[in-house]
N, C-alpha and C positions, 0 to 999 in steps of 0.2 A: 419586697417587691422587686419585681426579676431585673437584672440590667440588661439594656439593651446594646445590640451589638452596634460596633464602635464607638462603647464610652470607653474613656479611658480610666483604668484604675492604677494609681500610680504611673509606671512609664510603661505599662502591660495596656495594650489593647484588647479589650473582648470581642470577641470572632463569632462565638456561636455557645448555646447552653449546651450541656453535654448531660446534665441530672441532677437530682436533686434528693436529699436524705434528711436523716435526724442529724446529722452534724452539719449540714449546711447546703447551698447551692454550687456545683462546679459550671465550671465554663472554660472551654477554651481559650486561650489571651496570645498575644503574641510578643514576645520578648525583645524590643528594638535594639536591644545593646548586642546581647549574642544571636539575634538572627535566628531565634527556635521558637515553636511553640511548647505552651506550658499550658500546666491545669491551674486554675484557679479557684479555689473552695473559701467561698465567701461564709463567714460564719452568722449563725443566728444572729439580729441585733439584739434581743434581750441578753445575750451571751455576752456580746464585745462590748455591752455597755456594764457589765458586773467588772469592777476593776480588781477585787479580790480574784475572780476564777480566771478572768485575763489573764494577772501576773503570774498566776499557776499554770496556765496553759502556755505562757511564754516561756519561763522556765523548762518545761516539759517539751516544748518544740524544739528547744537548741539541743536537747539529749538525742530526741529522735532525727536532727538533721546531720548528726553525727555518723548516723547510719550510713553505711557505704556496702553495698552487695549486690551482686548483679541478678538475685531473684527477690529484691524489694526497690519499691520506688521510690526515688531520693525525694528530698523535702528541700528546697532551694533556700526558703525564707518566709518572713512575714511581711505584710504590705500594711499599709494605715495609710488609708487614704480619705478625706473629708468623713471622717467618722466612720468609715466601712471598714472594718478588719478581714484581712482574707490572709489564706496560706496558700504560698507558691510554690506547686509541686511538679515533678517529672509528669511528662504526658506522655500516657503509655497507651499505644494503639494496638487495635483489636478486639477480639469478644473477650466476655469474661469466663471462665469454667462454667458459671451459670447457666450462659447461653451455651455454652456445649452440651452439657448435661442433659438441656431441657431438649436434645434429638438423640436421647436415649443411653443408655450403660456405655462405657468407654469401654475399646477394649483392654484388655489385662497389663499388657505391655504398655501401651501410650498413659493408662491410670500410674502404673507404676512410675512411670520417667516424671509426668505432672506431679506425683506426690514426692519423688525424690528432690524435687527441685525446690518444693515445699517446704522440706522438711529442713535443704540447707538453708533458706532465708532463717527460719524459725532458728536453727541453732545458732546462727551468727547472730541475732537479734538477744536469744536468750545469753548466749555469753555476754554481749554488754548490757545484759541487767532491763532489758524491754520487752517486754508480754505485749502481745496482739491486742488480744482481749476479745476482740470480733472477728475470730479467724471465720470463714464461709466460703463457698464459691464465687458470688456476687462483687467478693474482695482479691478475687485472683484473676490476673491478665493473662491471656494467652498469646503472645506475640508471633508475626509472620515467621519470626527465626525460632518457632518450637519453644521459645524461654518461656519462663513464668516470673511473672512481677507479683509481688504482693503489696496490698494498696491499703491506705489506712492504717499503716504500723501504729499502734500503741497511741492513737486518737481517741480511742475510747476513755481512757485512763486522763490524757489529755486534757478532754472537754468532761471530766467528773463535774455532777452538779446539775450538768444541765436536763432541764427538761422538756424531752419531746413527747410525740404524739405516737400511738400506736395505731399501727395498720394491719388488722387481722389479715388480709387479702394476701399479705406480699411478704409471710414470715416474716413477721416483723422485727426490724432493730429495737429494741426495748432500752429507751434511754431514759428510765426514771432515777434521775441520779440525786435525790434530796440529800443525802448525807454519806458521808466514810462509809457508816456501818449499814448495812441493809440495801446497797442500791443493787439493781438489776442491769448490767449491761451485756452487749453482746446481743447475738440474734436465738432468738427460744429454739430453735432445733437445734444449733450447734452450741450450749451452751453446756458448761459441766454442771454436774450435780452443785457443787459448791456455788457456783454461782447463781442458780434457778433459787437457790436457799438465801443469797443476797450474804453469803459470807466472804470475809478477803480471800483472792484468787490469788494464784502465782502461774508458773511458768506452765504448771500441769494441767490449767485450764486449757493452755494451745494444745496440749498434748491430744486433749479429749476431741476438742474443735478439728484437730487434724484426722484423728481417726473418723467422725463422722462425715468429713470431706470425700474422705479415702472409700469410705462405705458407700457414699451416694455415688461415687465414680464409677465405680465395680457394677452396682444394681440400678442406677438411675433412680432410686427411690432414697428420702430421706429416711437417716435411722431412725430419729424421732420424729412425730409429727403426730398433730390433733386438728380439732376442727377451729379448735379456738385457740388464743394462748396459754390458758391457762392448763388445758387440755395438753398439750405441746410438752410446758412445762412438767405437768404430772408424768407424761411419758417417759422425758428424762429422768425422772426420781424413780420411777416403779420399774418401768418395761426395759427389755434388752430386746436388741435389732432381731429382727427379720433373718436369721443366719442361714436360712434355708435359699434366700432370694441369693445370696453368692452366685456368681458362675461356679458351674463344679471344676472349672478349670483354675481356680482359684490355686494358688500355690501355698503350700502347710504353711511358710513362713507368714505370708500374709495374712491369712488365716490367725495365727496364734498373734500377730503384733495388734492385728484389730482389735482381737479380743483385751490383749493388753492396753492399749489407748482408752478404751470404752470400761474399763473398770469404775463403777460407781465409787468403790471406797478409794481416794487419792492417795492410801498410802500402798494398795497394790496395782495401781495405777503404773505406765513407763514412767520413768523418771526423767529419762533426758529424752529430748528429740532426736539429739544423735545417735542413738540408739535405733531408732527408726530407720534412718538415714541409711546405717550399715547394714540393716536389715534387707533395705531393697535393692542396696545395692549388691548386696550376695546374690538375690533373686536374679537382677537384670544382668549379672555378668553369667551367669548359665550354671551357675554352683547344683549338680545336681540332686544333694541334700536341699537346697534351699528352693527349688522348684517344684520337686514333686508336690503332687494335691493327692488329699484322700478322699476328695469328693465325699465327704457328709459335715454335717454341721457343728459338731462336737468333737473337734479333732481331740482332745485331752479325757474322754472319757472311756470306759471299760469297753463299752462296746465299736469303739472305734476303732481301739487298740486289736482287738479281736480281728475285726473285718483285716484289720494290717497285716494280721499273721496270716490269716487265712489267705491273703492275698498273695502273701510272698511263699506259703507252701505250695499255692496253684502256680505260680510265677516258675518255682522249682521244676513241680510236675511239668508242667508244658516243656520247659527245656528239655528233660527228659526223653519227654514225647519226643519232642521236635529231632533230637540228637539220634536217639532210636530209627527213628525215620529215616534222617538225612543218612543215617550209615546202610539203611538195608537200599536206601535207593543208590546208593555208590556201588552197592554189591548188586545191583539188578538194574542197570540204567536202561532197560527197554522201557520205551515210553507207553500210557496204559492205551487201548485201544479207542476209538473215538465211533460210538455209535451213535446212531440217528433212528428214532420213532414218532408217530403222531397221536397225539390224544384226541379222538372225535368227541365231540360233547354229544351225552344221551340225546335221542328224537324231543324236540321242543324246547331244546335249551340253545342258546345262542349269547353269544357275545354282543355288548351292546353295539349298535349299528352305529352310532356318532358317539365316537371314542373319544372324549374331552380330557381323558386324564389313563394311565396304563391301568391293563385292567389285569397282567399276570403279575405274579410274583412267586419266586423260589424261597426258600428257608434258606438259612446262611448255610446249613449241612447239606442242602440238597435232597433232604428226604421228603420234604412236603410243597406241594403244589396249593396256593392259593389263586382263586379266578374270580373274576364278576362276570355273571352269567344272568341273565332274563330267561324266565318262563311264563309264559301269558303275560299278565301285569307287573309281575313280582319281577325286578331286580336285587338279588343280594351276592355274597359271597359262598361261593362253595371251597370245600377243604379236602383234597387228595394225597392220599401217602403216594408217593412215586411207586411202591413196590403192590400197591393195590388197583383193583380193577372199576372203582368204583370213587364216586366223589359225593361229601355230603353236605348240606347246606348248612350254614351257620345263622341260627334264629338269631334275630337282632341286629342283622346286617341292611335291615332296607333301603335300598338306593344309594346302598356304599357303591364307591367310586375309589381307587387308587390303592389297593391294599400293599402292605408293608409288614415286615416282619418283623421281632423283636431282636435283639442278636442269639439269644439262646434259644428262639425258635418257638416260645411257648405261650406268644401273643401276635395277634393280626392288629395291625393298627389300619384304618382306613377314614374316609372321609363321609359323611351323610349328615342330612337337615343342617347344612352350615356348619357342623362341629367336625372337630376331629375328634377323633374316638378311637377305642381298643375294646379288643375282646380274646379270650382266652382259646388256645386251639382246642380246647375240650367243651367250650360250650359257656354258658351263663350269661349273665346281663353285660351290654358294652356298655362301656365306662368310657364320660365325656371328659376329654383332655383338655379341651381348647374351642373357641370360637373358629370358626375358616369358613368363611363366605364363599370361598372358590376351592376349589382341587387343584394345584398346579405343585404336586411332589410332595413326598416325606423321605424321611429316613429316621432309622433309630440305630443312636450309636451307642457302644461299649460302654460309656462312661455315664449312663442313667439320663440321657438329654436328648430328645426329639426334635431335627431340625424339619421346619415344613414352610410351605409357601401358600397362606390362605388369604392372599388378596389377587384381585386382577391387576394391581397395581401396587406394589410394594416390594419391600427388600425381605429377605430371608428371616424367619423368626424363630425362636427356638423354646421349647417347655419341657421340663421335668417329665420323665415318662409316667408319673404318679398326676400330674395336671396343676395346671396352677396358671399364671397370670403371664402370656407370651414376652418375651423380649429382643428385638432387634439383634439379628445377628451381623448382616451384612451391612453397607452402605453405597447406596449411589453414586457412582464417578458421572463423570461427564456425558450429557446427551442418554442417560440411562432411566428406562421408566419402572422397569418390571426386573423381579428374580425370581426365579423359579426351577425346579427339575432337582432341588439338593440332593445330596449323598453321601453320606460320610466316608471317607478313605479308613483303611484297616487302624487300628487303635482309639479313633475317633477323635484324633489331634488336628483332623482338616475336614473341611468340605468342599467337594464339587458341587459348581451352581452353574445355571444359564443367565445368562442376561438378555434384557429385553427380547424375549421370548428366543430368538434363534441367532444373533446376532453373535455371539461368543461363550466359550465355557471359559471358565474362572476358578480358583482355586483360594480358600482360605485361610489361613491356622487360627484355631480355636483360640490358642493361649494368646497370642502376639496380636490378631486381628490383622497381621499383612495378607494382603490378597494380591494374586497373580495371573494376570490373564493368560491364559493358553493358546487356545486353537478359534481362531476368525471361526464365526458359523457352528451350526449344530445344536442337537439337544440331546436331553436327558442321558447325559455321562455316568458310568458307572466305570468302576476300576475290576480287572480282572486280575485273577492272583497268580498269572503268569507276568506280569509287571507290565501290564496295558491299560491305557485309557481306551473305553469301547465308547461312541455316542452315534445317535442317530441323525444323518440328513438327507433328506428328500426319498425317506422310504428304504437306506441303504445303512446297514451297520458299518462304521468305521473303524480302525483300532489303529493306536501309534501307541511307541514304547516310551512308557512312564516312569521315573522314579518319583517313588510315595514318600522317600526320605527328605529328599531336595525341593520336592513338588516343581519337578520339571518335567519338561516333554523332551525325549531325546531323541527322536527320528521323525519320519518321514508317514503321513494316515496313508492307510492303505484301504477300501473297500473288502469287507471279509463275508458278510453276508446281502445278499439281495433280497427287496420285496420284502420289507420287514411295514408292516401296517403303521402308518404314522400319521396323523391327523394336523390340520393347518395350525393350531397353538404349540404343535412340538410333539404332544405326548406321544411317545414311539411302545409299541407292543412289545417288550421284550424284558428279559432278566435274566441274570446270573446269581450261581451262588460260591459260596468262597470255595467248595472243591471243584469249581470248573465244568458245573454243568449250565447250558444255555437254553431257555426256554422263548420261545418266540411266536407271535401271531402272523402270518405268509398274508400277501395282500397288496403291498406298497404303500406309496402316499396317497393320503386322501385328495382329491378334486375338490374345490372349494367353489364352484361358480353357483350364483345365487339369482334370484329376479327382482327386481322391484314390484310391489303390490301395495294395492289401496286396502284400506281393511277401515270397516263404519264400527260404531260404539257399540254395535252389536255383534263384531267380528266376522261379519260378513266379507268376503276378498274379493276384489277385484285385479289382475294383474295388469301392471302395465306393458307395453310392447315393446319397450326397451328390450335388446337382446341377452340372453341369461350370461354373466360373467358374475368375477367377483366384487360386488358392492361394497360401499361402506358409507357411513354418513351421509346419506343423502339431505339435501335443504333445498326448500322451495324457499321461488322469489317472492319479494313482495307480494307480486300482484298474483302469485300461484300458478303463473304459466310453465313455468322451468323448475329445472332441478339439477342444483351443483350435485356433484357427487363424486368421491373416490375412487377410482379402478384402476387396477395395475399400478398401483403407487401414483398415478399422477390425476389432475384433477379433469373433468368431464360436465359438459352441460346437454341435459336430454331436455327437447324442446317437447312440450307436453301436445301441442296443435298440433305439428309435423312429425313427430315421432323419428325426431334426427337425435341423434349422439356425438355430439362435436368435441374434441378435445379441447383443452384450453391450456394446459400445461406441457412445456416441451423439453425442458431441464433434464439433465440425464441425472440429477438428484430427486430423490424420492419429495412429492407434494401430496397434503393428506388436508383432512379438515376444513371443508369450504364451507364460510358461510358470507350471504350478500349484505351490502350496506343495505339500510333503510329504505335508500331511494332507489334498490334495483340496479344501479349502474356499475359497480363494483361489486368483485369476488373478493375476500380475504383468505388466505390460506397459509398454512405451516410446512416449510420447505427447510430441507436438509440443505440447501444450496449455500458451499463455502462455508461449512463448519457444521455447528449444532443444529438442528431445528428450530428456525426463529418465524418470525411472523413477514408476510410478504401482501403485495394485494395487485390488483390488475383491473382492466377493464372487463365487464361480464359480456361481451362480444367477441373478445378475443383483442382488440385492437390497442397500439401501445405496447410498451414493455411492463417488462415485471418491475414493483418496485418493494423496496424493503423498509418494513415497519419498526422492527426491534434488532438489535444487534448484543447478543449475550453468547455467554459459555452454556447457557443450560438451556435445555431441552423446555418448547414453550409449546404449547398447545391452545389457539385460540377457542374460542365459545360463544360469544353474543356481543352482538352491538348495544348499546341504550339507542332509545326509539329517535333522539336527534343526531344520531351519529358520529356524537360528537367522543364517545368513551367506547371502548372496544376491550370486555373482559376476556382474560387469557389467564392460564394454568400456566405456573413457573414451577419446573421440578428442580430442588434444590438439594444436592447432595447430602444437607445436613439436616434440612427441615421437610424433605419430601415434596410431596404436592403443595402448592400454594394459592391462592387468587391473589390477581394482581389487574388493574387495570390500568390499560393506556389510553393520553388524553391527545386527541388526534391533533389538536392545536398548536403543540410544540413535541410532539413527539416521545414523551416522558412518562416513562412507567412510575406507579407507587404500588406498594402494597396493601390489598385489603385485606386478605385473611393468610397470617401465615403463623402457623403452630406446630408442634410437632404430630400434629396427624393428617392425612390426606384429607384435602379440599379438593371437588373437582367438579366440572361439569357448572360451573356461573353462567344465569339465567337474568337479563336483566329483565324486570315485569314492563310491559307494553306501555305503564306511564313511567318507565324508569327510576322510580322511587324503592323501588324493591329487590334485591338479590338472591334468587334461589338457586339450590348449590348442593351436592352431595359431600357428606362427612363419614368417615369412619369412627369418629372420637369414642362413639358407644362401646364400640369393639367391632360392628357391624355397619355396614353404609346404610344411612340414613339421609334423608332428603330433610333441608332446614331452609328457613328464608331470613334475611337480615335485611332493615332498611337498608338503601345506600343513600349517600355516602354515611351515615350514619351520625351521630352516636343513635342506639336503641338496642333492645332486647333481640332474641331469639327464640323461633318457632320451630318447634320437630312438625314437619308435616306428614312423612309419614309413620308407621306405628309398629311395623315388622320387616324392617329390611326396605330399603328404596335406592333408586338409582336415576341416571340420567333425567331428572326434570326438565319439563317443558311447559311453558304460558300457553292459556289459550288466548289467542290475539285480543279477546275482549278483557282480559285483564280479570275477571272472577272465577277463573278456574285453572288449577295447577294439574298438570300430569305427570306421571311418573311410572317407571318399571320396576315390579320384583318379582323377578325371574322371568318365569312366561307371563306373567299377568301385569295386562296395562292398567293401572290406576288413575282414578281422578280425585280431586279435591276441591271443596267448593270454597272460594276464596272472595273474603269483603274487606275491603279497605276506606269507606267512606269514612267512618269513625276508628281508626287505628288499625290495626292489623287482625284476623279472624280467620281461623282456618275450620273447615267443617271435617267430618268423620270420612276418611278414605273408602273408598268403592271400586269396586273391580269394574272395570268397561266389559273386557273380553281377556281369554286366554289363547296361547297358540304361539305356537314353536316358530319364533322369529331371534335373528341375529342377536345377540347381545354386543355392547359395545364392547370392542376391544382397549379400548381407552378411556378418556373420559369425558367425550363429548357425546350426545345423545344420537344412538343408530337408529335415529328414526325423525320425522318432521310433521307436523299437524298442519292441515289446509287451513287456509284465511276465514273459515266460516267454524272450526272446531270442531267439523261433524266427520273427518275424517284422518286416518292417519297413514303415512306414508313409511313402510317398513322395508325392510331388507328378509326375504325370505331365502333357506337354502332349497337349492334345487336338491331334489330326491334322485340319488344315483341307482343307475340300473345293476344294482350288485345285489347279492343276496348276503346279511349279516354273520360274519362268520362265525365257523362252529369246528373250529381246526386249531390246535396249539401244537407245534413243532417241538420236539424235545432231543436235544443234542448232549450225550453225555460225555465228559473227558473234552467237552470243546476246547477247553487251553492248550491242549496239546496240538489240536490243528492250530489255533492261533499263532504258537509258537512258531511253527513252521513258516505260516503265511506273512508274520510281521516278524524278524527275529530283532530280538532284543538286545542284540550284542553283548549280553552278559552268560557265565557259563553258570 
């Protein structure tokens, strides 16, 4: 029976429960003598009553208590109070390594630092004759001081004989310990083959587990896994890890170390964990030999050796060519002439009018131009050799956006049909590489990886050039909600990208994961071979001197090209080659005016009289007579009967995402007032002041009220877990998480009866709409069947709407006897503004018959048909923006 808070166990006062497992329940307790908090592990009652096993446990515990190392959580003693036996241990604050891995792979340098500390703790224990036997991520704590603490050292052996339960859902700790021979200790996914077979184990079992943990840190995936315990054990005994999952930048020494640790033959396995510590220290110290990466999965194979040899010969050849070119340049210092020309598209062919992604791309050697154009109703990629007068279409690229070249210029990557794809420049079938619901930039690196931004809200992902499961590369920092427009630097060792649409340009090292914020503002960064960082800002190309080795800006930004087409989402129409050429589409920054329109269930439109301007996330008052809407980064209220638009917020900080309280008296909204965007509200008629509802360092976006107005559902953007759904209790202004996972959950919407919560999630690899009971527990229902975002309830509670691209979808809902959902059906299709964040960018009339949407105003300008070309542009760039280097 759980121990209640306030209960005393000997001198210790129980404060709260921490957790429970196969080895007992754990509590936070207060030690009054030393004035510190401790962890109390209460031993299972059946175990504590077994005198023989308890005596053996006490003997083992004395040995464990003698361990004194900064990377091992200490054992303070045993406590026996009223028949309750407990172990008193050091209380270690902070998340477990398992918690950290749930957010995705750990950057290589950070993972190696953690692994080095684990190895140090294991080495010390092994030298004192103690084997952990149950090393796994959940038994490793990460403290706020970046120190590693290994928990439960040796307890598996100390509790030998304890019968336990197996929980298949949680990578179970197998604790069926009936006899000395044939026992199974440890967690199945981290067990050595000899443990899985029930054989006696020694410190080499810890070395196997160490290798499994390091592999999982680097890949975000378990080295051995199955749907059931038996499947997992079979994988341990028969399978090898998927070495291709390792990041391409993983140093050779680390790859070799992993293979040594995970040898199934115990005699061939690494024999001492100290050797692992030494190998890691060599890599972390920056030893050139230790940190080199082959980028292949079988480093010891003949094929890999041939690749290394060819790479070495190639490097020598490049060095020779570089020296020859450099010598000739010294002999002939005259700059190459800068020449300008224009490519006019053939009649009937034009660049897309609404350029939501880059439409032009130069091959790295500058010999080919790929561009997206429409002819009639067909949009596809065209390829043109720069020494040719004609371009040819690439079949298989229908609907394509955002073309980009492979480093050798033989492939063109692009986005289409919700996928990231590639196609040979010689034609053939387009190959799918990964899911990509949105196209917000991609770049192909020289190390065989592609980085891309596939989500409206999300971090930069990376995927092998052959395709596979994408892995996150970047991580959100405070108040960020999106990363986009990635660009590899030369050598593929670092990536430029943009944070939160256009709030800043950052760079991240691939090897270490270290990030530097370079420039506030700007979009679409590119590196110029002249030593400049080029980026777009408000339809102008800017350039700043940049050190690509130290990843630092070394001068001031200067405008270098005016009037380049740039859309509201930051996409700028230009491209650079490694040879110094520039292509761009002239035209300037896109104007972003829109209008509010009613659309009935058949798709018929009726415009509101509100003036055309930039509108976002319109919200109808409960009586349907007023509209709260974001415009010019502030909240406005439009009175439908009087056709008046009145400003509600006046603070200098941006405010957005308004929603009415159920009684129609107040409007809640998100504002960046005094820090990260948090939640506020004020009277809907503008009287009174603004009141803060939440205080957090995280970016927060409110979404929905419960029908009684007592709960407010919102999205909390966490740097570790991404987009999570939280609920604020208005009675005491306390917020609690409802869904907090490694996936992005957004747009939570309370049902009209308050019993259900609809939301969008990308857990399947693309955004879909789901419903769960609130507050739970209960099942989860998939509502959409082919992608979906922006859920919104009909106020009668019998219908749920959502958007799938340009389609407005509806699903019948029944909740009288449980929950059932009908088949999605399309109501209408039209070009209306999608959500730029997580809140639905539309609302539904009280009777459920009309939809209030935001429609872009067609601009009085023709679609572009010209691409400007500047050869040897970097020579001009050197004159305009001197780098200060010879």
